[in-house]
C-alpha positions as CSV (number, residue, x, y, z in Angstrom):
1,M,17.2,-17.2,7.9
2,S,20.3,-18.2,9.8
3,E,22.1,-18.7,6.5
4,I,22.0,-15.0,5.9
5,A,24.2,-13.8,8.8
6,N,24.5,-10.1,7.6
7,F,20.7,-9.7,7.4
8,R,18.7,-11.4,10.1
9,E,15.9,-10.9,12.5
10,V,16.9,-8.9,15.6
11,N,18.0,-10.9,18.6
12,E,16.6,-10.4,22.1
13,N,19.3,-7.9,23.1
14,E,18.7,-5.8,20.0
15,K,15.0,-6.1,20.4
16,K,15.3,-4.8,24.0
17,I,17.4,-1.8,22.8
18,I,14.9,-0.9,20.1
19,S,11.9,-1.5,22.5
20,N,13.4,0.8,25.2
21,S,13.9,3.6,22.6
22,L,10.4,3.1,21.1
23,Y,8.9,3.1,24.6
24,K,10.1,6.8,24.8
25,V,7.9,7.5,21.8
26,S,4.9,5.5,23.1
27,S,4.6,2.8,25.7
28,K,2.5,0.8,23.2
29,M,4.7,1.3,20.1
30,F,6.6,-2.1,20.1
31,K,3.3,-3.9,20.9
32,L,1.6,-2.2,17.9
33,L,4.4,-3.3,15.6
34,E,4.0,-6.9,16.7
35,E,0.2,-6.9,16.7
36,N,0.2,-5.6,13.1
37,N,2.5,-8.4,11.9
38,Y,5.8,-6.6,11.5
39,L,9.2,-8.0,12.2
40,L,12.5,-6.1,12.8
41,Y,15.6,-7.2,10.9
42,I,19.1,-6.0,11.3
43,S,21.6,-5.5,8.5
44,F,25.4,-5.3,8.8
45,N,25.9,-5.0,5.1
46,N,24.6,-1.5,4.5
47,L,26.0,0.2,7.7
48,V,24.9,3.8,8.3
49,E,28.1,5.9,7.7
50,K,30.0,2.6,7.7
51,V,29.7,2.1,11.5
52,F,26.2,1.4,12.8
53,P,23.9,-1.6,12.0
54,S,20.7,-0.7,10.1
55,I,17.3,-1.8,11.3
56,Y,14.4,-2.6,8.9
57,L,10.7,-3.0,9.6
58,I,9.4,-5.8,7.4
59,P,5.8,-7.0,7.1
60,L,5.5,-10.7,8.1
61,A,4.1,-11.6,4.6
62,I,7.4,-10.5,3.0
63,V,9.5,-12.4,5.6
64,N,7.5,-15.5,4.8
65,N,8.5,-15.1,1.2
66,F,12.2,-15.2,2.1
67,D,11.8,-18.8,3.1
68,S,9.1,-19.8,0.5
69,K,11.3,-18.6,-2.4
70,N,14.4,-20.2,-0.9
71,V,16.3,-17.0,-1.0
72,K,20.0,-17.8,-0.8
73,T,21.5,-14.5,-2.0
74,N,22.9,-11.9,0.3
75,I,20.0,-9.5,1.3
76,I,21.1,-6.0,2.1
77,S,17.7,-4.4,3.0
78,A,14.0,-5.0,2.8
79,G,10.9,-3.2,4.0
80,I,11.1,0.2,5.6
81,Y,14.5,1.6,6.9
82,F,13.6,2.0,10.5
83,G,16.8,3.4,12.0
84,F,20.1,2.3,13.5
85,I,21.7,1.2,16.7
86,K,24.4,3.5,18.0
87,K,26.2,3.0,21.4
88,G,23.4,0.8,22.8
89,E,20.6,3.2,21.7
90,F,18.2,2.9,18.8
91,M,17.9,6.0,16.6
92,L,14.6,6.3,14.7
93,S,14.7,7.2,11.0
94,L,12.6,9.7,9.1
95,E,11.1,6.8,7.2
96,A,10.1,5.2,10.5
97,A,8.6,8.4,11.8
98,E,6.6,8.8,8.5
99,F,5.3,5.2,9.0
100,L,4.3,5.8,12.6
101,I,2.6,9.1,11.7
102,S,0.7,7.5,8.8
103,H,-0.7,4.8,11.1
104,N,-1.7,7.5,13.6
105,W,0.6,5.9,16.3
106,I,1.9,9.3,17.3
107,S,-0.2,11.5,19.7
108,E,-0.6,15.2,19.4
109,E,1.4,15.4,22.7
110,Q,4.4,14.4,20.7
111,K,4.1,17.0,17.9
112,L,5.6,20.4,17.7
113,Y,4.5,22.9,15.1
114,L,6.8,25.5,13.6
115,T,6.3,28.9,11.9
116,V,7.3,29.3,8.3
117,E,10.7,30.8,9.4
118,G,11.1,27.8,11.8
119,E,10.4,25.3,9.0
120,K,13.1,26.8,6.8
121,S,15.6,26.9,9.6
122,V,14.9,23.3,10.6
123,L,15.3,22.0,7.0
124,Y,18.7,23.6,7.1
125,G,19.6,21.5,10.1
126,N,19.4,24.2,12.7
127,R,18.3,24.0,16.3
128,I,14.8,25.2,17.3
129,V,14.5,28.4,19.2
130,K,11.5,29.9,20.9
131,K,10.5,32.3,18.2
132,M,10.2,29.4,15.6
133,I,7.4,27.7,17.6
134,D,3.8,28.0,16.5
135,E,2.3,25.3,18.7
136,M,3.8,23.3,21.5
137,P,2.4,20.4,23.5
138,Q,1.9,20.9,27.3
139,R,3.7,17.6,28.0
140,F,6.9,19.0,26.5
141,N,9.5,17.5,28.8
142,K,13.2,17.9,28.7
143,D,15.1,15.3,26.8
144,S,12.0,13.8,25.2
145,L,11.7,12.8,21.6
146,F,9.1,14.6,19.5
147,F,8.0,15.0,15.9
148,I,8.3,18.4,14.2
149,F,5.7,19.7,11.7
150,N,5.2,22.9,9.7
151,N,2.0,24.9,10.1
152,K,0.4,22.9,7.3
153,K,0.8,19.8,9.4
154,E,3.5,18.3,7.1
155,F,6.2,16.3,8.9
156,L,9.7,17.8,8.8
157,A,12.0,16.3,11.4
158,I,12.6,14.5,14.6
159,G,13.8,16.5,17.6
160,K,14.8,16.3,21.2
161,S,13.6,18.9,23.8
162,K,16.1,20.8,25.8
163,I,13.6,22.4,28.2
164,N,10.4,21.7,30.0
165,Y,7.1,23.2,29.0
166,E,7.0,25.2,32.2
167,D,10.3,26.9,31.4
168,F,9.2,27.9,27.9
169,K,7.4,31.2,28.9
170,N,10.5,32.4,30.8
171,I,13.1,32.1,28.1
172,K,14.1,34.6,25.4
173,S,13.0,34.4,21.8
174,N,16.4,33.2,20.6
175,D,16.9,30.6,23.4
176,I,17.2,27.0,22.3
177,V,14.1,24.9,22.9
178,A,15.1,21.8,21.1
179,I,17.7,20.2,18.9
180,N,17.1,18.8,15.5
181,L,18.1,15.2,15.4
182,V,17.3,14.5,11.7
183,D,15.3,16.4,9.2
184,K,14.1,16.1,5.6
185,G,16.7,18.6,4.4
186,Y,19.4,16.2,5.4
187,Y,19.1,14.3,2.1
188,L,20.0,17.5,0.2
189,R,22.9,18.4,2.6
190,K,24.6,15.1,2.9
191,S,27.6,14.4,0.7
192,Q,26.8,12.3,-2.3
């Protein structure tokens, strides 16, 4: 695949960046991807907002087809858009979160459930305040990544906590509990 310089398998440095970020989600996450025959590829053609390289998760069977069909054209993307690398950190995409959730690779300790009002607010890109929370895991630690669901257990967003679980009971109802990193409403809000 070296002939396709703008779309290639991630190198060791990129793999380490992605692995370190996935480790925050689950210490087994990167191993699960490898054990289930997935490879990570990086694209410099379809840069997110024209700045950051995109990462794609591709089943090994598809990667094998690249070579067997002697693909010489310039590939832009393949598989599942998994996220992007920004300033030495890997940012997980909504598509990647959906993939991880569908494979049951996300524990209940990483899930935050919102009220109906909280769901609406998050889908508008807003931060999460105390009164929006329906269920919160006890291992809710400051600066940890978690997955946001509505009360029907439908995935909505990826967030980052701003407080610890122990501090939750002592804050006011309008105090910020977490920030919304990316949500499903983004696709409707972004400029076309």
